PQR file of N, CA, C, O and H, with PARSE charges and radii, in Angstrom:
ATOM      1  N   UNK A   1     -66.604-123.579  11.057 -0.4000 1.5000
ATOM      2  CA  UNK A   1     -65.565-123.205   9.364 -0.0000 2.0000
ATOM      3  C   UNK A   1     -65.973-123.529   8.189  0.5500 1.7000
ATOM      4  O   UNK A   1     -66.941-124.205   7.838 -0.5500 1.4000
ATOM      5  N   UNK A   2     -64.727-122.711   7.280 -0.4000 1.5000
ATOM      6  CA  UNK A   2     -66.088-122.519   5.923 -0.0000 2.0000
ATOM      7  C   UNK A   2     -65.312-124.006   5.008  0.5500 1.7000
ATOM      8  O   UNK A   2     -64.089-124.145   4.970 -0.5500 1.4000
ATOM      9  H   UNK A   2     -63.941-122.163   7.565  0.4000 1.0000
ATOM     10  N   UNK A   3     -65.999-124.705   4.535 -0.4000 1.5000
ATOM     11  CA  UNK A   3     -65.912-125.865   3.357 -0.0000 2.0000
ATOM     12  C   UNK A   3     -66.703-126.213   2.382  0.5500 1.7000
ATOM     13  O   UNK A   3     -67.930-126.137   2.440 -0.5500 1.4000
ATOM     14  H   UNK A   3     -66.992-124.592   4.566  0.4000 1.0000
ATOM     15  N   UNK A   4     -65.886-126.725   1.170 -0.4000 1.5000
ATOM     16  CA  UNK A   4     -66.179-126.707  -0.147 -0.0000 2.0000
ATOM     17  C   UNK A   4     -66.539-128.672  -0.173  0.5500 1.7000
ATOM     18  O   UNK A   4     -65.774-129.563   0.194 -0.5500 1.4000
ATOM     19  H   UNK A   4     -64.889-126.787   1.122  0.4000 1.0000
ATOM     20  N   UNK A   5     -67.641-128.775  -0.616 -0.4000 1.5000
ATOM     21  CA  UNK A   5     -68.098-130.171  -0.671 -0.0000 2.0000
ATOM     22  C   UNK A   5     -67.265-130.395  -2.177  0.5500 1.7000
ATOM     23  O   UNK A   5     -66.954-129.579  -3.045 -0.5500 1.4000
ATOM     24  H   UNK A   5     -68.262-128.051  -0.914  0.4000 1.0000
ATOM     25  N   UNK A   6     -67.054-131.892  -2.072 -0.4000 1.5000
ATOM     26  CA  UNK A   6     -66.186-132.582  -2.580 -0.0000 2.0000
ATOM     27  C   UNK A   6     -67.407-133.898  -3.526  0.5500 1.7000
ATOM     28  O   UNK A   6     -67.071-134.442  -4.578 -0.5500 1.4000
ATOM     29  H   UNK A   6     -67.307-132.555  -1.368  0.4000 1.0000
ATOM     30  N   UNK A   7     -68.462-134.094  -2.982 -0.4000 1.5000
ATOM     31  CA  UNK A   7     -69.214-134.764  -3.854 -0.0000 2.0000
ATOM     32  C   UNK A   7     -70.591-134.029  -3.477  0.5500 1.7000
ATOM     33  O   UNK A   7     -70.364-133.025  -2.802 -0.5500 1.4000
ATOM     34  H   UNK A   7     -68.735-133.653  -2.128  0.4000 1.0000
ATOM     35  N   UNK A   8     -71.974-134.249  -3.728 -0.4000 1.5000
ATOM     36  CA  UNK A   8     -73.144-133.910  -4.013 -0.0000 2.0000
ATOM     37  C   UNK A   8     -73.907-134.805  -2.615  0.5500 1.7000
ATOM     38  O   UNK A   8     -74.081-135.956  -3.017 -0.5500 1.4000
ATOM     39  H   UNK A   8     -72.158-135.065  -4.276  0.4000 1.0000
ATOM     40  N   UNK A   9     -74.391-134.677  -1.199 -0.4000 1.5000
ATOM     41  CA  UNK A   9     -74.711-135.278  -0.846 -0.0000 2.0000
ATOM     42  C   UNK A   9     -75.962-134.429  -0.159  0.5500 1.7000
ATOM     43  O   UNK A   9     -76.257-133.280  -0.489 -0.5500 1.4000
ATOM     44  H   UNK A   9     -74.250-133.743  -0.873  0.4000 1.0000
ATOM     45  N   UNK A  10     -76.771-135.358   1.051 -0.4000 1.5000
ATOM     46  CA  UNK A  10     -78.052-135.023   1.480 -0.0000 2.0000
ATOM     47  C   UNK A  10     -77.622-135.518   3.005  0.5500 1.7000
ATOM     48  O   UNK A  10     -77.158-136.645   3.183 -0.5500 1.4000
ATOM     49  H   UNK A  10     -76.532-136.291   1.319  0.4000 1.0000
ATOM     50  N   UNK A  11     -77.759-134.858   3.760 -0.4000 1.5000
ATOM     51  CA  UNK A  11     -77.576-135.200   5.316 -0.0000 2.0000
ATOM     52  C   UNK A  11     -77.986-133.645   6.489  0.5500 1.7000
ATOM     53  O   UNK A  11     -77.856-132.550   5.941 -0.5500 1.4000
ATOM     54  H   UNK A  11     -78.136-133.943   3.615  0.4000 1.0000
ATOM     55  N   UNK A  12     -78.418-133.649   7.912 -0.4000 1.5000
ATOM     56  CA  UNK A  12     -78.824-133.133   8.824 -0.0000 2.0000
ATOM     57  C   UNK A  12     -79.855-132.093   8.389  0.5500 1.7000
ATOM     58  O   UNK A  12     -79.819-130.976   8.905 -0.5500 1.4000
ATOM     59  H   UNK A  12     -78.523-134.538   8.357  0.4000 1.0000
ATOM     60  N   UNK A  13     -80.711-132.377   7.530 -0.4000 1.5000
ATOM     61  CA  UNK A  13     -81.623-131.662   6.845 -0.0000 2.0000
ATOM     62  C   UNK A  13     -81.434-130.650   5.603  0.5500 1.7000
ATOM     63  O   UNK A  13     -82.174-129.777   5.148 -0.5500 1.4000
ATOM     64  H   UNK A  13     -80.740-133.284   7.110  0.4000 1.0000
ATOM     65  N   UNK A  14     -80.405-131.021   5.307 -0.4000 1.5000
ATOM     66  CA  UNK A  14     -79.819-130.002   3.962 -0.0000 2.0000
ATOM     67  C   UNK A  14     -79.128-131.311   2.232  0.5500 1.7000
ATOM     68  O   UNK A  14     -78.729-132.464   2.070 -0.5500 1.4000
ATOM     69  H   UNK A  14     -79.804-131.730   5.676  0.4000 1.0000
ATOM     70  N   UNK A  15     -79.375-130.191   1.483 -0.4000 1.5000
ATOM     71  CA  UNK A  15     -79.276-130.977   0.449 -0.0000 2.0000
ATOM     72  C   UNK A  15     -77.708-130.296   0.023  0.5500 1.7000
ATOM     73  O   UNK A  15     -77.865-129.082  -0.110 -0.5500 1.4000
ATOM     74  H   UNK A  15     -79.699-129.254   1.615  0.4000 1.0000
ATOM     75  N   UNK A  16     -76.707-130.573  -0.151 -0.4000 1.5000
ATOM     76  CA  UNK A  16     -75.314-130.413  -0.601 -0.0000 2.0000
ATOM     77  C   UNK A  16     -74.790-130.734  -1.996  0.5500 1.7000
ATOM     78  O   UNK A  16     -74.509-131.834  -2.472 -0.5500 1.4000
ATOM     79  H   UNK A  16     -76.580-131.559  -0.043  0.4000 1.0000
ATOM     80  N   UNK A  17     -74.718-129.422  -2.585 -0.4000 1.5000
ATOM     81  CA  UNK A  17     -74.378-129.863  -4.614 -0.0000 2.0000
ATOM     82  C   UNK A  17     -72.320-129.997  -4.591  0.5500 1.7000
ATOM     83  O   UNK A  17     -71.539-129.470  -3.800 -0.5500 1.4000
ATOM     84  H   UNK A  17     -74.946-128.528  -2.198  0.4000 1.0000
ATOM     85  N   UNK A  18     -72.107-130.671  -5.481 -0.4000 1.5000
ATOM     86  CA  UNK A  18     -70.458-130.703  -5.432 -0.0000 2.0000
ATOM     87  C   UNK A  18     -70.200-129.235  -5.651  0.5500 1.7000
ATOM     88  O   UNK A  18     -70.960-128.505  -6.287 -0.5500 1.4000
ATOM     89  H   UNK A  18     -72.742-131.099  -6.123  0.4000 1.0000
ATOM     90  N   UNK A  19     -68.898-128.792  -4.990 -0.4000 1.5000
ATOM     91  CA  UNK A  19     -68.644-127.500  -5.424 -0.0000 2.0000
ATOM     92  C   UNK A  19     -69.198-126.503  -4.387  0.5500 1.7000
ATOM     93  O   UNK A  19     -68.280-125.702  -4.209 -0.5500 1.4000
ATOM     94  H   UNK A  19     -68.281-129.385  -4.473  0.4000 1.0000
ATOM     95  N   UNK A  20     -69.808-126.301  -3.938 -0.4000 1.5000
ATOM     96  CA  UNK A  20     -70.622-125.761  -2.899 -0.0000 2.0000
ATOM     97  C   UNK A  20     -70.039-125.430  -1.593  0.5500 1.7000
ATOM     98  O   UNK A  20     -69.681-126.317  -0.819 -0.5500 1.4000
ATOM     99  H   UNK A  20     -70.554-126.951  -4.083  0.4000 1.0000
ATOM    100  N   UNK A  21     -69.921-124.037  -1.293 -0.4000 1.5000
ATOM    101  CA  UNK A  21     -69.093-123.654   0.094 -0.0000 2.0000
ATOM    102  C   UNK A  21     -70.291-123.524   0.592  0.5500 1.7000
ATOM    103  O   UNK A  21     -71.369-123.415   0.008 -0.5500 1.4000
ATOM    104  H   UNK A  21     -70.212-123.316  -1.922  0.4000 1.0000
ATOM    105  N   UNK A  22     -69.885-123.552   2.416 -0.4000 1.5000
ATOM    106  CA  UNK A  22     -71.076-123.696   3.233 -0.0000 2.0000
ATOM    107  C   UNK A  22     -70.398-123.419   4.030  0.5500 1.7000
ATOM    108  O   UNK A  22     -69.214-123.374   3.698 -0.5500 1.4000
ATOM    109  H   UNK A  22     -69.009-123.640   2.891  0.4000 1.0000
ATOM    110  N   UNK A  23     -70.805-123.018   5.773 -0.4000 1.5000
ATOM    111  CA  UNK A  23     -70.454-123.020   6.717 -0.0000 2.0000
ATOM    112  C   UNK A  23     -70.464-124.721   7.348  0.5500 1.7000
ATOM    113  O   UNK A  23     -71.349-125.427   6.866 -0.5500 1.4000
ATOM    114  H   UNK A  23     -71.768-123.054   6.042  0.4000 1.0000
ATOM    115  N   UNK A  24     -69.752-125.222   8.138 -0.4000 1.5000
ATOM    116  CA  UNK A  24     -70.059-126.876   8.383 -0.0000 2.0000
ATOM    117  C   UNK A  24     -70.866-126.687   9.435  0.5500 1.7000
ATOM    118  O   UNK A  24     -70.539-125.784  10.205 -0.5500 1.4000
ATOM    119  H   UNK A  24     -69.033-124.648   8.530  0.4000 1.0000
ATOM    120  N   UNK A  25     -72.077-127.456   9.730 -0.4000 1.5000
ATOM    121  CA  UNK A  25     -72.444-127.023  10.976 -0.0000 2.0000
ATOM    122  C   UNK A  25     -72.312-128.158  12.257  0.5500 1.7000
ATOM    123  O   UNK A  25     -72.274-129.377  12.090 -0.5500 1.4000
ATOM    124  H   UNK A  25     -72.342-128.189   9.105  0.4000 1.0000
ATOM    125  N   UNK A  26     -72.268-127.632  13.239 -0.4000 1.5000
ATOM    126  CA  UNK A  26     -72.292-128.478  14.748 -0.0000 2.0000
ATOM    127  C   UNK A  26     -72.673-129.916  14.808  0.5500 1.7000
ATOM    128  O   UNK A  26     -73.841-130.303  14.858 -0.5500 1.4000
ATOM    129  H   UNK A  26     -72.299-126.642  13.375  0.4000 1.0000
ATOM    130  N   UNK A  27     -71.354-130.885  14.797 -0.4000 1.5000
ATOM    131  CA  UNK A  27     -72.040-132.463  15.274 -0.0000 2.0000
ATOM    132  C   UNK A  27     -72.195-133.314  13.966  0.5500 1.7000
ATOM    133  O   UNK A  27     -73.034-134.213  13.903 -0.5500 1.4000
ATOM    134  H   UNK A  27     -70.405-130.571  14.756  0.4000 1.0000
ATOM    135  N   UNK A  28     -71.280-132.976  12.825 -0.4000 1.5000
ATOM    136  CA  UNK A  28     -71.209-133.733  11.426 -0.0000 2.0000
ATOM    137  C   UNK A  28     -69.592-134.010  11.317  0.5500 1.7000
ATOM    138  O   UNK A  28     -68.573-133.388  11.617 -0.5500 1.4000
ATOM    139  H   UNK A  28     -70.598-132.247  12.877  0.4000 1.0000
ATOM    140  N   UNK A  29     -69.884-135.178  10.771 -0.4000 1.5000
ATOM    141  CA  UNK A  29     -68.097-135.594  11.044 -0.0000 2.0000
ATOM    142  C   UNK A  29     -67.945-135.732   9.239  0.5500 1.7000
ATOM    143  O   UNK A  29     -67.346-136.692   8.756 -0.5500 1.4000
ATOM    144  H   UNK A  29     -70.712-135.683  10.527  0.4000 1.0000
ATOM    145  N   UNK A  30     -68.437-134.875   8.546 -0.4000 1.5000
ATOM    146  CA  UNK A  30     -68.164-134.787   7.413 -0.0000 2.0000
ATOM    147  C   UNK A  30     -66.832-134.742   6.729  0.5500 1.7000
ATOM    148  O   UNK A  30     -66.378-135.336   5.751 -0.5500 1.4000
ATOM    149  H   UNK A  30     -68.924-134.095   8.939  0.4000 1.0000
ATOM    150  N   UNK A  31     -66.378-133.898   7.510 -0.4000 1.5000
ATOM    151  CA  UNK A  31     -64.571-133.488   7.124 -0.0000 2.0000
ATOM    152  C   UNK A  31     -64.031-134.664   7.150  0.5500 1.7000
ATOM    153  O   UNK A  31     -63.480-135.073   6.128 -0.5500 1.4000
ATOM    154  H   UNK A  31     -66.747-133.416   8.304  0.4000 1.0000
ATOM    155  N   UNK A  32     -64.082-135.736   8.724 -0.4000 1.5000
ATOM    156  CA  UNK A  32     -63.492-136.369   8.210 -0.0000 2.0000
ATOM    157  C   UNK A  32     -64.180-137.798   7.326  0.5500 1.7000
ATOM    158  O   UNK A  32     -63.384-138.712   7.110 -0.5500 1.4000
ATOM    159  H   UNK A  32     -64.529-135.404   9.555  0.4000 1.0000
ATOM    160  N   UNK A  33     -65.021-137.898   7.040 -0.4000 1.5000
ATOM    161  CA  UNK A  33     -66.076-138.900   6.070 -0.0000 2.0000
ATOM    162  C   UNK A  33     -65.260-138.683   4.320  0.5500 1.7000
ATOM    163  O   UNK A  33     -65.185-139.454   3.363 -0.5500 1.4000
ATOM    164  H   UNK A  33     -65.667-137.156   7.216  0.4000 1.0000
ATOM    165  N   UNK A  34     -64.795-137.369   4.523 -0.4000 1.5000
ATOM    166  CA  UNK A  34     -63.908-137.133   2.904 -0.0000 2.0000
ATOM    167  C   UNK A  34     -65.337-136.456   2.097  0.5500 1.7000
ATOM    168  O   UNK A  34     -65.359-136.396   0.868 -0.5500 1.4000
ATOM    169  H   UNK A  34     -64.856-136.743   5.300  0.4000 1.0000
ATOM    170  N   UNK A  35     -66.138-136.118   2.678 -0.4000 1.5000
ATOM    171  CA  UNK A  35     -67.298-135.293   1.664 -0.0000 2.0000
ATOM    172  C   UNK A  35     -66.889-133.857   1.422  0.5500 1.7000
ATOM    173  O   UNK A  35     -66.742-133.441   0.273 -0.5500 1.4000
ATOM    174  H   UNK A  35     -66.120-136.167   3.676  0.4000 1.0000
ATOM    175  N   UNK A  36     -66.698-133.071   2.515 -0.4000 1.5000
ATOM    176  CA  UNK A  36     -65.533-131.932   2.548 -0.0000 2.0000
ATOM    177  C   UNK A  36     -64.457-131.444   2.588  0.5500 1.7000
ATOM    178  O   UNK A  36     -63.835-131.722   3.613 -0.5500 1.4000
ATOM    179  H   UNK A  36     -66.818-133.409   3.448  0.4000 1.0000
ATOM    180  N   UNK A  37     -63.781-130.593   1.639 -0.4000 1.5000
ATOM    181  CA  UNK A  37     -62.662-130.384   2.392 -0.0000 2.0000
ATOM    182  C   UNK A  37     -62.725-128.864   2.616  0.5500 1.7000
ATOM    183  O   UNK A  37     -63.518-128.076   2.102 -0.5500 1.4000
ATOM    184  H   UNK A  37     -64.286-130.367   0.806  0.4000 1.0000
ATOM    185  N   UNK A  38     -61.129-128.451   4.014 -0.4000 1.5000
ATOM    186  CA  UNK A  38     -61.693-126.793   4.229 -0.0000 2.0000
ATOM    187  C   UNK A  38     -61.276-126.008   2.898  0.5500 1.7000
ATOM    188  O   UNK A  38     -60.621-126.285   1.893 -0.5500 1.4000
ATOM    189  H   UNK A  38     -60.484-129.091   4.432  0.4000 1.0000
ATOM    190  N   UNK A  39     -62.170-124.578   3.514 -0.4000 1.5000
ATOM    191  CA  UNK A  39     -61.517-123.217   2.417 -0.0000 2.0000
ATOM    192  C   UNK A  39     -60.547-122.834   3.268  0.5500 1.7000
ATOM    193  O   UNK A  39     -60.769-122.823   4.478 -0.5500 1.4000
ATOM    194  H   UNK A  39     -62.702-124.353   4.330  0.4000 1.0000
ATOM    195  N   UNK A  40     -59.442-122.499   2.793 -0.4000 1.5000
ATOM    196  CA  UNK A  40     -58.460-121.676   2.626 -0.0000 2.0000
ATOM    197  C   UNK A  40     -59.585-120.143   3.143  0.5500 1.7000
ATOM    198  O   UNK A  40     -60.753-120.130   2.756 -0.5500 1.4000
ATOM    199  H   UNK A  40     -59.262-122.508   1.809  0.4000 1.0000
ATOM    200  N   UNK A  41     -59.216-119.371   3.721 -0.4000 1.5000
ATOM    201  CA  UNK A  41     -59.250-117.816   3.914 -0.0000 2.0000
ATOM    202  C   UNK A  41     -58.961-117.016   2.509  0.5500 1.7000
ATOM    203  O   UNK A  41     -57.787-116.730   2.273 -0.5500 1.4000
ATOM    204  H   UNK A  41     -58.267-119.382   4.035  0.4000 1.0000
ATOM    205  N   UNK A  42     -59.713-116.738   1.810 -0.4000 1.5000
ATOM    206  CA  UNK A  42     -58.811-115.345   1.315 -0.0000 2.0000
ATOM    207  C   UNK A  42     -58.855-113.886   1.707  0.5500 1.7000
ATOM    208  O   UNK A  42     -59.806-113.977   2.482 -0.5500 1.4000
ATOM    209  H   UNK A  42     -60.666-116.970   2.002  0.4000 1.0000
ATOM    210  N   UNK A  43     -58.565-112.763   1.737 -0.4000 1.5000
ATOM    211  CA  UNK A  43     -58.692-111.583   1.762 -0.0000 2.0000
ATOM    212  C   UNK A  43     -59.692-110.812   0.808  0.5500 1.7000
ATOM    213  O   UNK A  43     -59.783-111.086  -0.389 -0.5500 1.4000
ATOM    214  H   UNK A  43     -57.793-112.689   1.107  0.4000 1.0000
ATOM    215  N   UNK A  44     -60.195-110.146   1.231 -0.4000 1.5000
ATOM    216  CA  UNK A  44     -61.348-109.573   0.108 -0.0000 2.0000
ATOM    217  C   UNK A  44     -60.844-108.682  -0.683  0.5500 1.7000
ATOM    218  O   UNK A  44     -60.020-107.846  -0.310 -0.5500 1.4000
ATOM    219  H   UNK A  44     -60.121-109.924   2.203  0.4000 1.0000
ATOM    220  N   UNK A  45     -61.384-108.797  -2.087 -0.4000 1.5000
ATOM    221  CA  UNK A  45     -60.592-107.659  -3.097 -0.0000 2.0000
ATOM    222  C   UNK A  45     -60.377-106.409  -2.891  0.5500 1.7000
ATOM    223  O   UNK A  45     -59.478-105.761  -3.426 -0.5500 1.4000
ATOM    224  H   UNK A  45     -62.053-109.476  -2.390  0.4000 1.0000
ATOM    225  N   UNK A  46     -61.379-105.895  -1.918 -0.4000 1.5000
ATOM    226  CA  UNK A  46     -60.555-104.620  -1.659 -0.0000 2.0000
ATOM    227  C   UNK A  46     -59.923-104.565   0.011  0.5500 1.7000
ATOM    228  O   UNK A  46     -59.856-103.569   0.730 -0.5500 1.4000
ATOM    229  H   UNK A  46     -62.109-106.422  -1.483  0.4000 1.0000
ATOM    230  N   UNK A  47     -59.540-105.845   0.305 -0.4000 1.5000
ATOM    231  CA  UNK A  47     -58.255-105.638   1.074 -0.0000 2.0000
ATOM    232  C   UNK A  47     -57.423-106.195   0.395  0.5500 1.7000
ATOM    233  O   UNK A  47     -58.031-107.194   0.779 -0.5500 1.4000
ATOM    234  H   UNK A  47     -59.595-106.655  -0.279  0.4000 1.0000
ATOM    235  N   UNK A  48     -56.911-106.438  -0.015 -0.4000 1.5000
ATOM    236  CA  UNK A  48     -55.865-107.420  -1.027 -0.0000 2.0000
ATOM    237  C   UNK A  48     -54.648-106.219  -0.355  0.5500 1.7000
ATOM    238  O   UNK A  48     -54.300-106.469   0.799 -0.5500 1.4000
ATOM    239  H   UNK A  48     -56.417-105.626  -0.326  0.4000 1.0000
ATOM    240  N   UNK A  49     -54.170-105.281  -0.849 -0.4000 1.5000
ATOM    241  CA  UNK A  49     -53.314-104.783  -0.225 -0.0000 2.0000
ATOM    242  C   UNK A  49     -53.050-104.289   1.173  0.5500 1.7000
ATOM    243  O   UNK A  49     -52.073-103.580   1.414 -0.5500 1.4000
ATOM    244  H   UNK A  49     -54.452-105.078  -1.787  0.4000 1.0000
ATOM    245  N   UNK A  50     -53.861-104.634   2.039 -0.4000 1.5000
ATOM    246  CA  UNK A  50     -53.664-103.911   3.401 -0.0000 2.0000
ATOM    247  C   UNK A  50     -52.484-103.840   4.213  0.5500 1.7000
ATOM    248  O   UNK A  50     -51.978-102.941   4.885 -0.5500 1.4000
ATOM    249  H   UNK A  50     -54.654-105.210   1.844  0.4000 1.0000
ATOM    250  N   UNK A  51     -52.029-105.637   3.843 -0.4000 1.5000
ATOM    251  CA  UNK A  51     -50.783-105.997   4.757 -0.0000 2.0000
ATOM    252  C   UNK A  51     -49.313-105.147   3.755  0.5500 1.7000
ATOM    253  O   UNK A  51     -48.183-105.197   4.240 -0.5500 1.4000
ATOM    254  H   UNK A  51     -52.440-106.367   3.297  0.4000 1.0000
ATOM    255  N   UNK A  52     -49.514-104.554   2.628 -0.4000 1.5000
ATOM    256  CA  UNK A  52     -48.722-103.913   2.191 -0.0000 2.0000
ATOM    257  C   UNK A  52     -48.854-103.043   2.042  0.5500 1.7000
ATOM    258  O   UNK A  52     -48.476-102.717   0.916 -0.5500 1.4000
ATOM    259  H   UNK A  52     -50.432-104.513   2.233  0.4000 1.0000
ATOM    260  N   UNK A  53     -49.407-101.965   2.836 -0.4000 1.5000
ATOM    261  CA  UNK A  53     -49.860-100.771   3.135 -0.0000 2.0000
ATOM    262  C   UNK A  53     -48.386 -99.919   3.548  0.5500 1.7000
ATOM    263  O   UNK A  53     -47.562-100.464   4.282 -0.5500 1.4000
ATOM    264  H   UNK A  53     -49.714-102.231   3.750  0.4000 1.0000
ATOM    265  N   UNK A  54     -48.154 -98.489   2.975 -0.4000 1.5000
ATOM    266  CA  UNK A  54     -46.959 -98.201   3.465 -0.0000 2.0000
ATOM    267  C   UNK A  54     -47.679 -96.979   4.714  0.5500 1.7000
ATOM    268  O   UNK A  54     -48.648 -96.457   4.162 -0.5500 1.4000
ATOM    269  H   UNK A  54     -48.823 -98.046   2.379  0.4000 1.0000
ATOM    270  N   UNK A  55     -47.569 -96.635   5.579 -0.4000 1.5000
ATOM    271  CA  UNK A  55     -47.882 -95.214   6.428 -0.0000 2.0000
ATOM    272  C   UNK A  55     -47.322 -94.365   6.182  0.5500 1.7000
ATOM    273  O   UNK A  55     -46.143 -94.336   6.535 -0.5500 1.4000
ATOM    274  H   UNK A  55     -46.783 -97.059   6.027  0.4000 1.0000
ATOM    275  N   UNK A  56     -47.890 -93.257   5.457 -0.4000 1.5000
ATOM    276  CA  UNK A  56     -46.758 -92.181   5.182 -0.0000 2.0000
ATOM    277  C   UNK A  56     -46.978 -91.350   5.547  0.5500 1.7000
ATOM    278  O   UNK A  56     -47.143 -90.356   4.840 -0.5500 1.4000
ATOM    279  H   UNK A  56     -48.847 -93.280   5.171  0.4000 1.0000
ATOM    280  N   UNK A  57     -47.139 -91.346   7.425 -0.4000 1.5000
ATOM    281  CA  UNK A  57     -47.189 -90.330   7.933 -0.0000 2.0000
ATOM    282  C   UNK A  57     -45.424 -90.088   8.512  0.5500 1.7000
ATOM    283  O   UNK A  57     -45.221 -88.888   8.692 -0.5500 1.4000
ATOM    284  H   UNK A  57     -47.005 -92.154   8.000  0.4000 1.0000
ATOM    285  N   UNK A  58     -44.563 -90.695   8.725 -0.4000 1.5000
ATOM    286  CA  UNK A  58     -43.092 -91.286   8.789 -0.0000 2.0000
ATOM    287  C   UNK A  58     -42.152 -90.724   7.718  0.5500 1.7000
ATOM    288  O   UNK A  58     -40.995 -90.332   7.875 -0.5500 1.4000
ATOM    289  H   UNK A  58     -44.729 -91.670   8.579  0.4000 1.0000
ATOM    290  N   UNK A  59     -43.065 -90.775   6.316 -0.4000 1.5000
ATOM    291  CA  UNK A  59     -41.746 -90.142   5.202 -0.0000 2.0000
ATOM    292  C   UNK A  59     -41.977 -88.587   5.244  0.5500 1.7000
ATOM    293  O   UNK A  59     -41.050 -87.777   5.240 -0.5500 1.4000
ATOM    294  H   UNK A  59     -44.005 -91.093   6.188  0.4000 1.0000
ATOM    295  N   UNK A  60     -43.706 -88.154   5.297 -0.4000 1.5000
ATOM    296  CA  UNK A  60     -43.363 -87.033   5.338 -0.0000 2.0000
ATOM    297  C   UNK A  60     -42.954 -86.009   6.297  0.5500 1.7000
ATOM    298  O   UNK A  60     -42.735 -84.846   5.960 -0.5500 1.4000
ATOM    299  H   UNK A  60     -44.460 -88.812   5.300  0.4000 1.0000
ATOM    300  N   UNK A  61     -42.828 -86.548   7.780 -0.4000 1.5000
ATOM    301  CA  UNK A  61     -42.416 -85.900   8.601 -0.0000 2.0000
ATOM    302  C   UNK A  61     -40.755 -86.161   8.563  0.5500 1.7000
ATOM    303  O   UNK A  61     -40.254 -85.164   9.083 -0.5500 1.4000
ATOM    304  H   UNK A  61     -43.006 -87.493   8.054  0.4000 1.0000
ATOM    305  N   UNK A  62     -39.981 -86.851   8.265 -0.4000 1.5000
ATOM    306  CA  UNK A  62     -38.693 -87.082   7.652 -0.0000 2.0000
ATOM    307  C   UNK A  62     -38.222 -85.560   6.047  0.5500 1.7000
ATOM    308  O   UNK A  62     -37.322 -84.780   5.735 -0.5500 1.4000
ATOM    309  H   UNK A  62     -40.388 -87.661   7.842  0.4000 1.0000
ATOM    310  N   UNK A  63     -39.526 -85.998   5.599 -0.4000 1.5000
ATOM    311  CA  UNK A  63     -39.114 -84.320   4.434 -0.0000 2.0000
ATOM    312  C   UNK A  63     -39.054 -83.630   4.940  0.5500 1.7000
ATOM    313  O   UNK A  63     -37.956 -83.077   5.015 -0.5500 1.4000
ATOM    314  H   UNK A  63     -40.257 -86.633   5.852  0.4000 1.0000
ATOM    315  N   UNK A  64     -40.759 -82.843   6.076 -0.4000 1.5000
ATOM    316  CA  UNK A  64     -40.627 -81.791   6.187 -0.0000 2.0000
ATOM    317  C   UNK A  64     -39.744 -81.175   7.188  0.5500 1.7000
ATOM    318  O   UNK A  64     -39.823 -79.982   7.483 -0.5500 1.4000
ATOM    319  H   UNK A  64     -41.650 -83.292   6.016  0.4000 1.0000
ATOM    320  N   UNK A  65     -38.425 -82.463   8.003 -0.4000 1.5000
ATOM    321  CA  UNK A  65     -37.719 -81.840   8.531 -0.0000 2.0000
ATOM    322  C   UNK A  65     -36.585 -82.031   8.164  0.5500 1.7000
ATOM    323  O   UNK A  65     -35.693 -81.889   9.001 -0.5500 1.4000
ATOM    324  H   UNK A  65     -38.361 -83.431   7.763  0.4000 1.0000
ATOM    325  N   UNK A  66     -36.053 -82.630   6.029 -0.4000 1.5000
ATOM    326  CA  UNK A  66     -35.279 -82.102   5.943 -0.0000 2.0000
ATOM    327  C   UNK A  66     -35.313 -80.732   5.030  0.5500 1.7000
ATOM    328  O   UNK A  66     -34.351 -80.109   4.583 -0.5500 1.4000
ATOM    329  H   UNK A  66     -36.777 -82.746   5.350  0.4000 1.0000
ATOM    330  N   UNK A  67     -36.633 -80.472   4.900 -0.4000 1.5000
ATOM    331  CA  UNK A  67     -36.823 -79.074   4.225 -0.0000 2.0000
ATOM    332  C   UNK A  67     -36.837 -78.115   5.104  0.5500 1.7000
ATOM    333  O   UNK A  67     -36.512 -77.010   4.671 -0.5500 1.4000
ATOM    334  H   UNK A  67     -37.415 -80.978   5.263  0.4000 1.0000
ATOM    335  N   UNK A  68     -37.234 -78.229   6.683 -0.4000 1.5000
ATOM    336  CA  UNK A  68     -36.887 -77.316   7.582 -0.0000 2.0000
ATOM    337  C   UNK A  68     -35.011 -76.940   7.795  0.5500 1.7000
ATOM    338  O   UNK A  68     -34.387 -76.030   8.341 -0.5500 1.4000
ATOM    339  H   UNK A  68     -37.498 -79.127   7.035  0.4000 1.0000
ATOM    340  N   UNK A  69     -34.637 -78.169   7.050 -0.4000 1.5000
ATOM    341  CA  UNK A  69     -33.194 -78.073   7.919 -0.0000 2.0000
ATOM    342  C   UNK A  69     -32.634 -77.071   6.654  0.5500 1.7000
ATOM    343  O   UNK A  69     -31.669 -76.312   6.746 -0.5500 1.4000
ATOM    344  H   UNK A  69     -35.144 -78.908   6.607  0.4000 1.0000
ATOM    345  N   UNK A  70     -33.209 -77.204   5.848 -0.4000 1.5000
ATOM    346  CA  UNK A  70     -32.286 -76.278   4.117 -0.0000 2.0000
ATOM    347  C   UNK A  70     -32.205 -74.844   4.961  0.5500 1.7000
ATOM    348  O   UNK A  70     -31.721 -73.843   4.433 -0.5500 1.4000
ATOM    349  H   UNK A  70     -33.993 -77.821   5.774  0.4000 1.0000
TER
END
């Protein structure tokens, strides 16, 4: 799980700076201890509009059908 450090600290063989984002190691309670907060996943910039993308095939098929009916 991706987290962001709320404070600087050292533990589990690593040093973490305040604001650093990293994957939470297994077996640590840093989230419960309040040292880190979950990072909400965000889509990559090049994928931001994928949810709003429209498949043009049905519209094109409808347009071809109207043109053929003329």
